N, C-alpha and C positions, 0 to 999 in steps of 0.2 A: 553514558553509561555502556558499560559491555550490551547488552542486550537490545545496540541500536548502532553498536558500533560491532557487532557481526553483520545487524545488517547492511552497513554500508559491503564489508564484508564483499558479503555475499554476493552485492549486486556490483561489487565493480569485474568478481569473478566471470555473472555475467560481458556482463559491457567488451572485456578484453575475451571471448569469442564467438562476439559479433562483428568483421569491421567495416562490412557495408548500414552498420542500424547510424541515424541521423542526428544527431542531437535534437534535432524539439520534440522527434521519441519518445529516448533517455531520458531527458528535463517531464517530460510530461508524467510518465511512467514511475521515475526517483521519488518525481515528487509524490505519487499521493503510496506510493510504498511505503516512508516515511511518514507523510500524514500519518498511517492507520497507525504502522510498528507501536508512531507517540501514544496514538491514543489508546493501547493495547497494555502501554505500560508504565503509563499515567492509571487507569481508569481498568485494565480489569482483575488487577491483580485477588489472589485470595490465598490467601495461609500459602507457608513458610515454600511446600511443593509449589508452589507457581512458575507456569513457561509458558512458553510458543513455541508452536517449526510455523516458518517460512520452508515452503516450496518456492524460485520462480524459472520462466522457461520461456523459450523463445523459438517461436518459429519465423518461414518470410514473410508470414504474419500480421502474427501478433506477438507480446508482449505480455505473459503472465506471473500473476501474483497469487500464492494459495497459505491463506494464515486460519491457523486453529489456535489458541489460547484453552489456558484449565481457567479462566479468569468467570468472575461471576458470570452466570447466560445476560442477557441483552436485548430488552424490550428495544426496536432503536428502526426507527421510521427514514432509508435515506433521501427520501423523497419530496419529506419535509426541513432537510436539511438546507439552510443558505446562511451567503453572505449576512454576516453579522453588520449591524449600526457601523462604518467607518471608527468612532470611536470609541469603539467595543474594544476590550482588552485580548479577551482568547474568544472558543469560538466559529474563527477560521480552515482549520485543520481539514474533516472533511467536504465545507465548500468548497477548498480550493482541490482534493483528489477523486469528490464529481468530479467536477471542475474540466479537471488533467485527463481521465482517457474515458472515454468506453460503455463502461461496466465495472463498479463496484458494487460487489453487493455483501453482505451481511445474515447474517442465522445465529442464530443461540443453539445452541442442544444441548445434551442434557446434564456432561462432561463440560461448558464454556460457551463460547461462540468458532466460529467462520466468517469469513472473512475472501473473498476472489473479487478481486486489479484486475478488468480487461482491458487494452488500452491495443488498438487494434492500428501497423505499424502504417503512415502514410507516406512514408518518402523511401528511400532506398540512397543513402550514398553512394555516391556514384566516381568509381576505381577514380586513381590521380595517374 
């Protein structure tokens, strides 16, 4: 999907600017961002003018992603999201995203939804 390809490109651009980012932090954050993006694309579409925006940023302490979409506003209690039974064929995405980051917030808005993802950087790769 073109939307998810753009998310990958945006993350690649962020990673290219961070020469001290540890792979563990990158992988955890990227997993959460891609899972949320996938859920937005799969579940929040509403009409032909549907869209979502994503802004990512990083500093020495935190990686952050902010999504907004124009999909159907959803009431979602992320504290109730858990890993499904091992035989389940779906339903793992948000549970994995929650486990991979320090904060995952969702809020319905008058014209869609917002999501905030934060991962505190645990490690800084040492210079070689």
